[in-house]
TIVEXVO-731500 format. One record per residue: residue number from 1; chain; x, y, z of N, C-alpha, C in turn. Coordinates in nm, 4 decimals, decimal comma. Example, Ala and Ser with C-alpha at 12.3 -4.5 7.8 and 13.67 -1.06 7.14 Angstrom:
BEGIN
{pos 1	unit A	n.px 1,3190	n.py -0,5690	n.pz 0,7800	ca.px 1,2300	ca.py -0,4500	ca.pz 0,7800	c.px 1,3200	c.py -0,3300	c.pz 0,7800}
{pos 2	unit A	n.px 1,2850	n.py -0,2250	n.pz 0,7080	ca.px 1,3670	ca.py -0,1060	ca.pz 0,7140	c.px 1,2900	c.py 0,0030	c.pz 0,7870}
This chain:
BEGIN
{pos 1	unit A	n.px 2,6012	n.py -2,7020	n.pz 3,1870	ca.px 2,4741	ca.py -2,7468	ca.pz 3,2335	c.px 2,3187	c.py -2,8572	c.pz 3,2976}
{pos 2	unit A	n.px 2,3044	n.py -2,8477	n.pz 3,2519	ca.px 2,1762	ca.py -2,9642	ca.pz 3,3887	c.px 2,2702	c.py -3,1972	c.pz 3,2623}
{pos 3	unit A	n.px 2,1488	n.py -3,2091	n.pz 3,3630	ca.px 2,1808	ca.py -3,3912	ca.pz 3,3538	c.px 2,1102	c.py -3,4015	c.pz 3,2414}
{pos 4	unit A	n.px 1,9655	n.py -3,2893	n.pz 3,1748	ca.px 1,9126	ca.py -3,3123	ca.pz 3,1012	c.px 1,9976	c.py -3,2599	c.pz 2,9789}
{pos 5	unit A	n.px 1,9292	n.py -3,3833	n.pz 2,8633	ca.px 2,0134	ca.py -3,4301	ca.pz 2,6944	c.px 1,9508	c.py -3,2685	c.pz 2,6444}
{pos 6	unit A	n.px 2,0613	n.py -3,2289	n.pz 2,5453	ca.px 2,0189	ca.py -3,0561	ca.pz 2,4653	c.px 1,9364	c.py -3,1005	c.pz 2,3836}
{pos 7	unit A	n.px 1,8033	n.py -3,0545	n.pz 2,3185	ca.px 1,7254	ca.py -3,1023	ca.pz 2,1879	c.px 1,7148	c.py -2,9621	c.pz 2,1250}
{pos 8	unit A	n.px 1,7802	n.py -3,0188	n.pz 1,9994	ca.px 1,7526	ca.py -2,9040	ca.pz 1,9109	c.px 1,6051	c.py -2,9067	c.pz 1,8173}
{pos 9	unit A	n.px 1,5419	n.py -2,7450	n.pz 1,8708	ca.px 1,4445	ca.py -2,7049	ca.pz 1,7798	c.px 1,3897	c.py -2,7482	c.pz 1,6326}
{pos 10	unit A	n.px 1,3524	n.py -2,8763	n.pz 1,5737	ca.px 1,2946	ca.py -2,8622	ca.pz 1,5092	c.px 1,2055	c.py -2,7692	c.pz 1,4319}
{pos 11	unit A	n.px 1,2862	n.py -2,7503	n.pz 1,2329	ca.px 1,2387	ca.py -2,6253	ca.pz 1,1653	c.px 1,0914	c.py -2,6820	c.pz 1,1737}
{pos 12	unit A	n.px 1,0533	n.py -2,5502	n.pz 1,1298	ca.px 0,9062	ca.py -2,6222	ca.pz 1,0919	c.px 0,8715	c.py -2,6713	c.pz 0,9861}
{pos 13	unit A	n.px 0,9548	n.py -2,5796	n.pz 0,9255	ca.px 0,8893	ca.py -2,6861	ca.pz 0,7407	c.px 0,9070	c.py -2,8780	c.pz 0,8058}
{pos 14	unit A	n.px 0,9638	n.py -2,9250	n.pz 0,9527	ca.px 1,0346	ca.py -3,0327	ca.pz 0,9651	c.px 0,9386	c.py -3,0717	c.pz 1,0342}
{pos 15	unit A	n.px 0,8943	n.py -3,0611	n.pz 1,0673	ca.px 0,7501	ca.py -3,0702	ca.pz 1,1719	c.px 0,6680	c.py -3,2017	c.pz 1,1188}
{pos 16	unit A	n.px 0,6593	n.py -3,2467	n.pz 1,1524	ca.px 0,4599	ca.py -3,4166	ca.pz 1,1024	c.px 0,4468	c.py -3,3058	c.pz 1,0913}
{pos 17	unit A	n.px 0,3793	n.py -3,2825	n.pz 0,9628	ca.px 0,1740	ca.py -3,2932	ca.pz 0,9092	c.px 0,0951	c.py -3,3513	c.pz 0,9999}
{pos 18	unit A	n.px -0,0019	n.py -3,2686	n.pz 1,1069	ca.px -0,0818	ca.py -3,3359	ca.pz 1,0915	c.px -0,2175	c.py -3,3832	c.pz 1,0085}
{pos 19	unit A	n.px -0,3141	n.py -3,5504	n.pz 1,0371	ca.px -0,3655	ca.py -3,5756	ca.pz 0,9235	c.px -0,5155	c.py -3,6125	c.pz 0,9815}
{pos 20	unit A	n.px -0,5327	n.py -3,4720	n.pz 1,0721	ca.px -0,6739	ca.py -3,4464	ca.pz 1,0805	c.px -0,6847	c.py -3,3102	c.pz 1,0374}
{pos 21	unit A	n.px -0,8425	n.py -3,2887	n.pz 0,9555	ca.px -0,9151	ca.py -3,1342	ca.pz 0,9609	c.px -0,9524	c.py -3,0466	c.pz 1,0571}
{pos 22	unit A	n.px -0,9239	n.py -2,9632	n.pz 1,0464	ca.px -0,8942	ca.py -2,8291	ca.pz 1,1794	c.px -1,0241	c.py -2,7452	c.pz 1,0958}
{pos 23	unit A	n.px -1,1056	n.py -2,7258	n.pz 1,1395	ca.px -1,1971	ca.py -2,5647	ca.pz 1,1303	c.px -1,1953	c.py -2,4966	c.pz 1,1698}
{pos 24	unit A	n.px -1,1616	n.py -2,3207	n.pz 1,1686	ca.px -1,1281	ca.py -2,2539	ca.pz 1,1778	c.px -1,1330	c.py -2,2031	c.pz 1,3941}
{pos 25	unit A	n.px -1,2380	n.py -2,2396	n.pz 1,4132	ca.px -1,2242	ca.py -2,2109	ca.pz 1,5311	c.px -1,1777	c.py -2,2956	c.pz 1,6214}
{pos 26	unit A	n.px -1,0930	n.py -2,4142	n.pz 1,5997	ca.px -0,9581	ca.py -2,5440	ca.pz 1,6674	c.px -0,8409	c.py -2,4107	c.pz 1,6199}
{pos 27	unit A	n.px -0,8157	n.py -2,3620	n.pz 1,5227	ca.px -0,6912	ca.py -2,3974	ca.pz 1,5274	c.px -0,6162	c.py -2,2635	c.pz 1,5663}
{pos 28	unit A	n.px -0,4997	n.py -2,3552	n.pz 1,6820	ca.px -0,4211	ca.py -2,2687	ca.pz 1,7959	c.px -0,4645	c.py -2,1493	c.pz 1,8337}
{pos 29	unit A	n.px -0,4011	n.py -2,0700	n.pz 1,9552	ca.px -0,3712	ca.py -1,9630	ca.pz 1,9019	c.px -0,1769	c.py -1,9088	c.pz 1,9011}
{pos 30	unit A	n.px -0,1749	n.py -2,0725	n.pz 2,0505	ca.px -0,0336	ca.py -2,0220	ca.pz 1,9797	c.px 0,0574	c.py -2,1000	c.pz 1,8484}
{pos 31	unit A	n.px 0,1762	n.py -2,0163	n.pz 1,8176	ca.px 0,2345	ca.py -2,1294	ca.pz 1,7519	c.px 0,2168	c.py -2,3299	c.pz 1,8411}
{pos 32	unit A	n.px 0,2648	n.py -2,3335	n.pz 1,6988	ca.px 0,2810	ca.py -2,4905	ca.pz 1,7433	c.px 0,4157	c.py -2,5570	c.pz 1,7035}
{pos 33	unit A	n.px 0,4545	n.py -2,6233	n.pz 1,7989	ca.px 0,6122	ca.py -2,6791	ca.pz 1,8416	c.px 0,6829	c.py -2,8221	c.pz 1,7689}
{pos 34	unit A	n.px 0,5507	n.py -2,9385	n.pz 1,7808	ca.px 0,5638	ca.py -3,0368	ca.pz 1,8163	c.px 0,5248	c.py -3,1236	c.pz 1,6351}
{pos 35	unit A	n.px 0,3644	n.py -3,0416	n.pz 1,5607	ca.px 0,3529	ca.py -3,0396	ca.pz 1,3677	c.px 0,3354	c.py -2,9526	c.pz 1,3266}
{pos 36	unit A	n.px 0,2480	n.py -2,9945	n.pz 1,2649	ca.px 0,2774	ca.py -2,8621	ca.pz 1,2058	c.px 0,1262	c.py -2,8517	c.pz 1,0599}
{pos 37	unit A	n.px 0,0427	n.py -2,7828	n.pz 1,0927	ca.px -0,1029	ca.py -2,7142	ca.pz 1,0536	c.px -0,1357	c.py -2,7353	c.pz 0,9014}
{pos 38	unit A	n.px -0,1370	n.py -2,8063	n.pz 0,7408	ca.px -0,0556	ca.py -2,7361	ca.pz 0,6341	c.px -0,2084	c.py -2,6602	c.pz 0,5778}
{pos 39	unit A	n.px -0,2460	n.py -2,5538	n.pz 0,5282	ca.px -0,3302	ca.py -2,4780	ca.pz 0,4986	c.px -0,4451	c.py -2,6417	c.pz 0,4882}
{pos 40	unit A	n.px -0,4113	n.py -2,7362	n.pz 0,3049	ca.px -0,5067	ca.py -2,8678	ca.pz 0,2865	c.px -0,6210	c.py -2,9165	c.pz 0,3957}
{pos 41	unit A	n.px -0,5175	n.py -2,8593	n.pz 0,5094	ca.px -0,6184	ca.py -2,9294	ca.pz 0,6443	c.px -0,6675	c.py -2,7855	c.pz 0,7248}
{pos 42	unit A	n.px -0,7231	n.py -2,6810	n.pz 0,6779	ca.px -0,8003	ca.py -2,6107	ca.pz 0,6841	c.px -0,9026	c.py -2,6218	c.pz 0,6388}
{pos 43	unit A	n.px -1,0525	n.py -2,6511	n.pz 0,7105	ca.px -1,1511	ca.py -2,7088	ca.pz 0,6312	c.px -1,1913	c.py -2,5984	c.pz 0,5296}
{pos 44	unit A	n.px -1,2072	n.py -2,4128	n.pz 0,6100	ca.px -1,3041	ca.py -2,2901	ca.pz 0,5466	c.px -1,0915	c.py -2,2444	c.pz 0,4481}
{pos 45	unit A	n.px -1,0765	n.py -2,2903	n.pz 0,4045	ca.px -0,9509	ca.py -2,1836	ca.pz 0,3694	c.px -0,9792	c.py -2,1732	c.pz 0,1995}
{pos 46	unit A	n.px -0,9630	n.py -2,0443	n.pz 0,2334	ca.px -0,9827	ca.py -2,0424	ca.pz 0,1040	c.px -0,8778	c.py -2,0338	c.pz -0,0445}
{pos 47	unit A	n.px -0,9277	n.py -2,0072	n.pz -0,1042	ca.px -0,8309	ca.py -2,0932	ca.pz -0,2617	c.px -0,7287	c.py -2,0223	c.pz -0,2991}
{pos 48	unit A	n.px -0,6948	n.py -1,8838	n.pz -0,2411	ca.px -0,5850	ca.py -1,8103	ca.pz -0,2396	c.px -0,4771	c.py -1,8273	c.pz -0,1681}
{pos 49	unit A	n.px -0,5375	n.py -1,8812	n.pz -0,0081	ca.px -0,4252	ca.py -1,9519	ca.pz 0,1234	c.px -0,3430	c.py -2,0235	c.pz -0,0448}
{pos 50	unit A	n.px -0,4016	n.py -2,1129	n.pz -0,0563	ca.px -0,3788	ca.py -2,2484	ca.pz -0,0854	c.px -0,2809	c.py -2,2032	c.pz -0,2033}
{pos 51	unit A	n.px -0,2705	n.py -2,1252	n.pz -0,3014	ca.px -0,2392	ca.py -2,1117	ca.pz -0,3476	c.px -0,0640	c.py -2,0434	c.pz -0,3530}
{pos 52	unit A	n.px -0,1639	n.py -1,9825	n.pz -0,1918	ca.px 0,0114	ca.py -1,8824	ca.pz -0,1648	c.px 0,1414	c.py -1,8307	c.pz -0,2582}
{pos 53	unit A	n.px 0,2639	n.py -1,9916	n.pz -0,2726	ca.px 0,3705	ca.py -2,0166	ca.pz -0,3013	c.px 0,3778	c.py -2,0539	c.pz -0,3714}
{pos 54	unit A	n.px 0,2374	n.py -2,0871	n.pz -0,4128	ca.px 0,2508	ca.py -2,1679	ca.pz -0,6690	c.px 0,3940	c.py -2,1119	c.pz -0,7368}
{pos 55	unit A	n.px 0,3507	n.py -1,9458	n.pz -0,7081	ca.px 0,4568	ca.py -1,8933	ca.pz -0,7657	c.px 0,6235	c.py -1,8377	c.pz -0,7842}
{pos 56	unit A	n.px 0,6114	n.py -1,9474	n.pz -0,6527	ca.px 0,7518	ca.py -1,9148	ca.pz -0,6210	c.px 0,8073	c.py -2,0634	c.pz -0,6121}
{pos 57	unit A	n.px 0,7370	n.py -2,1439	n.pz -0,6129	ca.px 0,7279	ca.py -2,2759	ca.pz -0,5974	c.px 0,6948	c.py -2,3213	c.pz -0,4991}
{pos 58	unit A	n.px 0,5983	n.py -2,2623	n.pz -0,4352	ca.px 0,5984	ca.py -2,3922	ca.pz -0,2910	c.px 0,4925	c.py -2,3849	c.pz -0,2724}
{pos 59	unit A	n.px 0,5369	n.py -2,5063	n.pz -0,2264	ca.px 0,3714	ca.py -2,6724	ca.pz -0,2213	c.px 0,3341	c.py -2,5942	c.pz -0,1325}
{pos 60	unit A	n.px 0,3791	n.py -2,5660	n.pz -0,0152	ca.px 0,3890	ca.py -2,6042	ca.pz 0,1511	c.px 0,2959	c.py -2,4736	c.pz 0,1823}
{pos 61	unit A	n.px 0,1769	n.py -2,4685	n.pz 0,2096	ca.px 0,1616	ca.py -2,2939	ca.pz 0,2784	c.px 0,0905	c.py -2,3819	c.pz 0,4512}
{pos 62	unit A	n.px 0,1462	n.py -2,2857	n.pz 0,5793	ca.px 0,1551	ca.py -2,3927	ca.pz 0,6871	c.px 0,1063	c.py -2,2214	c.pz 0,7776}
{pos 63	unit A	n.px 0,0727	n.py -2,3504	n.pz 0,8675	ca.px 0,0394	ca.py -2,2566	ca.pz 0,9986	c.px 0,0918	c.py -2,1953	c.pz 1,1337}
{pos 64	unit A	n.px 0,0981	n.py -2,1089	n.pz 1,1253	ca.px 0,1748	ca.py -1,9925	ca.pz 1,2307	c.px 0,1079	c.py -2,0103	c.pz 1,2969}
{pos 65	unit A	n.px -0,0448	n.py -1,8829	n.pz 1,3221	ca.px -0,0721	ca.py -1,8504	ca.pz 1,4176	c.px -0,0963	c.py -1,8027	c.pz 1,4864}
{pos 66	unit A	n.px -0,2604	n.py -1,7391	n.pz 1,6600	ca.px -0,2581	ca.py -1,5706	ca.pz 1,5605	c.px -0,2232	c.py -1,5155	c.pz 1,5781}
{pos 67	unit A	n.px -0,3063	n.py -1,4319	n.pz 1,4936	ca.px -0,2228	ca.py -1,2727	ca.pz 1,6292	c.px -0,3562	c.py -1,1734	c.pz 1,5573}
{pos 68	unit A	n.px -0,4360	n.py -1,1724	n.pz 1,7138	ca.px -0,5882	ca.py -1,0731	ca.pz 1,7760	c.px -0,6459	c.py -1,1429	c.pz 1,6518}
{pos 69	unit A	n.px -0,7354	n.py -1,0886	n.pz 1,5767	ca.px -0,8278	ca.py -1,1443	ca.pz 1,5401	c.px -0,7477	c.py -1,1823	c.pz 1,3771}
{pos 70	unit A	n.px -0,6877	n.py -1,2382	n.pz 1,3679	ca.px -0,6078	ca.py -1,2785	ca.pz 1,2513	c.px -0,5626	c.py -1,4318	c.pz 1,2226}
{pos 71	unit A	n.px -0,5877	n.py -1,4815	n.pz 1,0980	ca.px -0,4619	ca.py -1,5909	ca.pz 1,1551	c.px -0,3616	c.py -1,6337	c.pz 1,0562}
{pos 72	unit A	n.px -0,2697	n.py -1,6161	n.pz 1,0807	ca.px -0,0747	ca.py -1,6106	ca.pz 0,9977	c.px -0,0541	c.py -1,7535	c.pz 0,9588}
{pos 73	unit A	n.px 0,0036	n.py -1,7079	n.pz 0,8124	ca.px 0,0044	ca.py -1,8285	ca.pz 0,7548	c.px 0,1220	c.py -1,7840	c.pz 0,6688}
{pos 74	unit A	n.px 0,1827	n.py -1,9176	n.pz 0,6616	ca.px 0,3472	ca.py -1,8436	ca.pz 0,5945	c.px 0,3768	c.py -2,0353	c.pz 0,5070}
{pos 75	unit A	n.px 0,3999	n.py -1,9337	n.pz 0,3789	ca.px 0,4800	ca.py -2,0264	ca.pz 0,1960	c.px 0,6357	c.py -2,0413	c.pz 0,2228}
{pos 76	unit A	n.px 0,6550	n.py -2,1231	n.pz 0,2369	ca.px 0,8525	ca.py -2,1083	ca.pz 0,2658	c.px 0,9196	c.py -2,1122	c.pz 0,3823}
{pos 77	unit A	n.px 1,0024	n.py -2,1011	n.pz 0,3520	ca.px 1,1121	ca.py -2,0979	ca.pz 0,5134	c.px 1,0783	c.py -1,9615	c.pz 0,6127}
{pos 78	unit A	n.px 1,1448	n.py -1,9160	n.pz 0,7581	ca.px 1,1276	ca.py -1,8608	ca.pz 0,7417	c.px 1,2629	c.py -1,7406	c.pz 0,7195}
{pos 79	unit A	n.px 1,3767	n.py -1,7458	n.pz 0,7484	ca.px 1,4406	ca.py -1,7104	ca.pz 0,7246	c.px 1,5703	c.py -1,7144	c.pz 0,5653}
{pos 80	unit A	n.px 1,6361	n.py -1,6832	n.pz 0,5573	ca.px 1,7112	ca.py -1,5809	ca.pz 0,4020	c.px 1,6387	c.py -1,6445	c.pz 0,2551}
{pos 81	unit A	n.px 1,5067	n.py -1,6229	n.pz 0,2533	ca.px 1,4696	ca.py -1,7433	ca.pz 0,1840	c.px 1,3486	c.py -1,6814	c.pz 0,1054}
{pos 82	unit A	n.px 1,3105	n.py -1,6763	n.pz -0,0681	ca.px 1,1687	ca.py -1,6284	ca.pz -0,1013	c.px 1,0706	c.py -1,6995	c.pz -0,0221}
{pos 83	unit A	n.px 0,9820	n.py -1,6320	n.pz 0,0773	ca.px 0,8275	ca.py -1,6500	ca.pz 0,1285	c.px 0,7486	c.py -1,5889	c.pz 0,1468}
{pos 84	unit A	n.px 0,6134	n.py -1,5876	n.pz 0,1780	ca.px 0,5092	ca.py -1,4825	ca.pz 0,1616	c.px 0,3874	c.py -1,5583	c.pz 0,2651}
{pos 85	unit A	n.px 0,3904	n.py -1,4594	n.pz 0,3308	ca.px 0,2724	ca.py -1,4707	ca.pz 0,4529	c.px 0,1516	c.py -1,4335	c.pz 0,4100}
{pos 86	unit A	n.px 0,0110	n.py -1,4811	n.pz 0,4295	ca.px -0,0912	ca.py -1,4611	ca.pz 0,4698	c.px -0,1815	c.py -1,4674	c.pz 0,6387}
{pos 87	unit A	n.px -0,2269	n.py -1,3372	n.pz 0,6541	ca.px -0,3254	ca.py -1,3172	ca.pz 0,7539	c.px -0,4826	c.py -1,3023	c.pz 0,6744}
{pos 88	unit A	n.px -0,5235	n.py -1,4381	n.pz 0,7543	ca.px -0,6070	ca.py -1,3909	ca.pz 0,7040	c.px -0,7748	c.py -1,3430	c.pz 0,8288}
{pos 89	unit A	n.px -0,8840	n.py -1,2535	n.pz 0,8184	ca.px -0,9087	ca.py -1,2648	ca.pz 0,9428	c.px -1,0005	c.py -1,3452	c.pz 0,9655}
{pos 90	unit A	n.px -1,0188	n.py -1,4040	n.pz 1,0831	ca.px -1,0921	ca.py -1,5990	ca.pz 1,1261	c.px -1,3296	c.py -1,5040	c.pz 1,1495}
{pos 91	unit A	n.px -1,2984	n.py -1,3914	n.pz 1,1503	ca.px -1,3979	ca.py -1,3107	ca.pz 1,1345	c.px -1,4904	c.py -1,3163	c.pz 0,9917}
{pos 92	unit A	n.px -1,4071	n.py -1,2767	n.pz 0,9131	ca.px -1,4203	ca.py -1,2477	ca.pz 0,7483	c.px -1,3461	c.py -1,3091	c.pz 0,6635}
{pos 93	unit A	n.px -1,2966	n.py -1,4406	n.pz 0,6410	ca.px -1,2442	ca.py -1,4650	ca.pz 0,5432	c.px -1,1914	c.py -1,3960	c.pz 0,4225}
{pos 94	unit A	n.px -1,2434	n.py -1,3272	n.pz 0,4168	ca.px -1,2829	ca.py -1,2431	ca.pz 0,2848	c.px -1,1332	c.py -1,1645	c.pz 0,2699}
{pos 95	unit A	n.px -1,1448	n.py -1,1027	n.pz 0,4218	ca.px -1,0084	ca.py -1,0168	ca.pz 0,4744	c.px -0,8486	c.py -1,0583	c.pz 0,4588}
{pos 96	unit A	n.px -0,7887	n.py -1,0671	n.pz 0,3945	ca.px -0,7198	ca.py -1,1480	ca.pz 0,4135	c.px -0,5719	c.py -0,9815	c.pz 0,3249}
{pos 97	unit A	n.px -0,4487	n.py -1,0283	n.pz 0,4099	ca.px -0,2815	ca.py -0,9174	ca.pz 0,3643	c.px -0,2407	c.py -1,0334	c.pz 0,3609}
{pos 98	unit A	n.px -0,1302	n.py -0,9631	n.pz 0,3022	ca.px -0,0111	ca.py -1,1289	ca.pz 0,2825	c.px 0,1749	c.py -0,9809	c.pz 0,2733}
{pos 99	unit A	n.px 0,2194	n.py -1,0967	n.pz 0,2874	ca.px 0,3985	ca.py -0,9589	ca.pz 0,3772	c.px 0,4759	c.py -1,0377	c.pz 0,2350}
{pos 100	unit A	n.px 0,5340	n.py -1,0377	n.pz 0,1703	ca.px 0,6305	ca.py -1,1049	ca.pz 0,0473	c.px 0,7782	c.py -1,0550	c.pz 0,1387}
{pos 101	unit A	n.px 0,7821	n.py -1,1258	n.pz 0,2298	ca.px 1,0002	ca.py -1,1681	ca.pz 0,1959	c.px 1,0148	c.py -1,2558	c.pz 0,1360}
{pos 102	unit A	n.px 1,2086	n.py -1,1311	n.pz 0,1155	ca.px 1,2713	ca.py -1,1869	ca.pz -0,0489	c.px 1,4090	c.py -1,2265	c.pz 0,1152}
{pos 103	unit A	n.px 1,5365	n.py -1,3048	n.pz -0,0459	ca.px 1,6392	ca.py -1,3595	ca.pz 0,0541	c.px 1,7066	c.py -1,2992	c.pz 0,1143}
{pos 104	unit A	n.px 1,6944	n.py -1,2084	n.pz 0,0639	ca.px 1,8020	ca.py -1,0802	ca.pz 0,1720	c.px 1,7319	c.py -1,0096	c.pz 0,2954}
{pos 105	unit A	n.px 1,6013	n.py -1,0059	n.pz 0,2981	ca.px 1,5616	ca.py -0,9934	ca.pz 0,4734	c.px 1,4694	c.py -0,9115	c.pz 0,4538}
{pos 106	unit A	n.px 1,4816	n.py -0,8251	n.pz 0,2921	ca.px 1,3616	ca.py -0,7240	ca.pz 0,2302	c.px 1,2501	c.py -0,7689	c.pz 0,2423}
{pos 107	unit A	n.px 1,1095	n.py -0,6610	n.pz 0,2966	ca.px 0,9092	ca.py -0,7160	ca.pz 0,2078	c.px 0,9049	c.py -0,6581	c.pz 0,2060}
{pos 108	unit A	n.px 0,8002	n.py -0,6800	n.pz 0,1600	ca.px 0,6951	ca.py -0,5675	ca.pz 0,1118	c.px 0,5191	c.py -0,6248	c.pz 0,1666}
{pos 109	unit A	n.px 0,4076	n.py -0,5256	n.pz 0,2191	ca.px 0,3204	ca.py -0,6600	ca.pz 0,2266	c.px 0,2494	c.py -0,5474	c.pz 0,2907}
{pos 110	unit A	n.px 0,0930	n.py -0,4643	n.pz 0,1916	ca.px 0,0072	ca.py -0,3651	ca.pz 0,2842	c.px -0,0184	c.py -0,3876	c.pz 0,4090}
{pos 111	unit A	n.px -0,1074	n.py -0,4070	n.pz 0,5209	ca.px -0,1770	ca.py -0,3616	ca.pz 0,6358	c.px -0,2837	c.py -0,3244	c.pz 0,6392}
{pos 112	unit A	n.px -0,3913	n.py -0,4046	n.pz 0,7193	ca.px -0,5050	ca.py -0,3540	ca.pz 0,7455	c.px -0,4997	c.py -0,2137	c.pz 0,7706}
{pos 113	unit A	n.px -0,4077	n.py -0,1459	n.pz 0,8139	ca.px -0,3776	ca.py -0,0081	ca.pz 0,8073	c.px -0,4032	c.py 0,0339	c.pz 0,7303}
{pos 114	unit A	n.px -0,3780	n.py 0,0277	n.pz 0,5537	ca.px -0,3491	ca.py 0,0769	ca.pz 0,4979	c.px -0,2235	c.py 0,1838	c.pz 0,4208}
{pos 115	unit A	n.px -0,1239	n.py 0,0843	n.pz 0,5242	ca.px 0,0355	ca.py 0,1579	ca.pz 0,4791	c.px 0,0833	c.py -0,0448	c.pz 0,4647}
{pos 116	unit A	n.px 0,1740	n.py 0,0050	n.pz 0,3315	ca.px 0,2838	ca.py -0,0417	ca.pz 0,2909	c.px 0,3948	c.py -0,1197	c.pz 0,3780}
{pos 117	unit A	n.px 0,4165	n.py -0,1882	n.pz 0,4069	ca.px 0,5414	ca.py -0,2292	ca.pz 0,5397	c.px 0,5883	c.py -0,3266	c.pz 0,4402}
{pos 118	unit A	n.px 0,7681	n.py -0,1840	n.pz 0,4831	ca.px 0,9108	ca.py -0,3063	ca.pz 0,4441	c.px 0,9618	c.py -0,3720	c.pz 0,5615}
{pos 119	unit A	n.px 0,9327	n.py -0,3426	n.pz 0,6518	ca.px 0,9482	ca.py -0,4374	ca.pz 0,7618	c.px 0,8131	c.py -0,5513	c.pz 0,8051}
{pos 120	unit A	n.px 0,8405	n.py -0,7221	n.pz 0,8157	ca.px 0,7501	ca.py -0,7673	ca.pz 0,8820	c.px 0,7048	c.py -0,7638	c.pz 1,0645}
{pos 121	unit A	n.px 0,7859	n.py -0,6992	n.pz 1,0367	ca.px 0,7568	ca.py -0,6884	ca.pz 1,2512	c.px 0,6692	c.py -0,5242	c.pz 1,2726}
{pos 122	unit A	n.px 0,6759	n.py -0,4036	n.pz 1,1447	ca.px 0,5220	ca.py -0,3539	ca.pz 1,1369	c.px 0,4222	c.py -0,3863	c.pz 1,0384}
{pos 123	unit A	n.px 0,4279	n.py -0,5033	n.pz 0,9600	ca.px 0,3178	ca.py -0,5507	ca.pz 0,9543	c.px 0,2320	c.py -0,6365	c.pz 1,0585}
{pos 124	unit A	n.px 0,3070	n.py -0,7166	n.pz 1,0900	ca.px 0,2506	ca.py -0,7422	ca.pz 1,2151	c.px 0,1568	c.py -0,7474	c.pz 1,3135}
{pos 125	unit A	n.px 0,2569	n.py -0,5989	n.pz 1,3521	ca.px 0,1739	ca.py -0,4840	ca.pz 1,4626	c.px 0,1205	c.py -0,4252	c.pz 1,4355}
{pos 126	unit A	n.px 0,0458	n.py -0,4123	n.pz 1,2664	ca.px -0,0201	ca.py -0,3602	ca.pz 1,1754	c.px -0,1357	c.py -0,4868	c.pz 1,2571}
{pos 127	unit A	n.px -0,1387	n.py -0,5480	n.pz 1,2200	ca.px -0,2257	ca.py -0,7183	ca.pz 1,2384	c.px -0,2562	c.py -0,7434	c.pz 1,4043}
{pos 128	unit A	n.px -0,1967	n.py -0,6918	n.pz 1,5085	ca.px -0,2275	ca.py -0,6344	ca.pz 1,5685	c.px -0,3014	c.py -0,5304	c.pz 1,5931}
{pos 129	unit A	n.px -0,2741	n.py -0,4803	n.pz 1,5601	ca.px -0,3687	ca.py -0,3258	ca.pz 1,5891	c.px -0,4572	c.py -0,3324	c.pz 1,5405}
{pos 130	unit A	n.px -0,5136	n.py -0,3589	n.pz 1,4388	ca.px -0,6104	ca.py -0,3850	ca.pz 1,2674	c.px -0,7900	c.py -0,4507	c.pz 1,3531}
């Protein structure tokens, strides 16, 4: 071990939300580690994104990252819980795909390849390749 303190990572849901608005071109390509961007702070957010987790009892929808031309958002925690992801094409906000993640780790979602994916990883790979 080195002389530096061990710092535990902060869960995405516990990061402080930004207090400024973002336009599509301003959303970062990589995951944010120090703050959270709620969908309500995305100026161009389509209404279905703002409703992403409502039926699951989840109010917070947070930005995760870019995957090629897609903006990835999540409602709910990343692991072992009900969650739903939405990928929105940055160049066509009407093009969107969702993936539902269940508490037992199973999931389901159709990707831009038209295939129904049972694994989150393969759904993200379809986004990358789409």
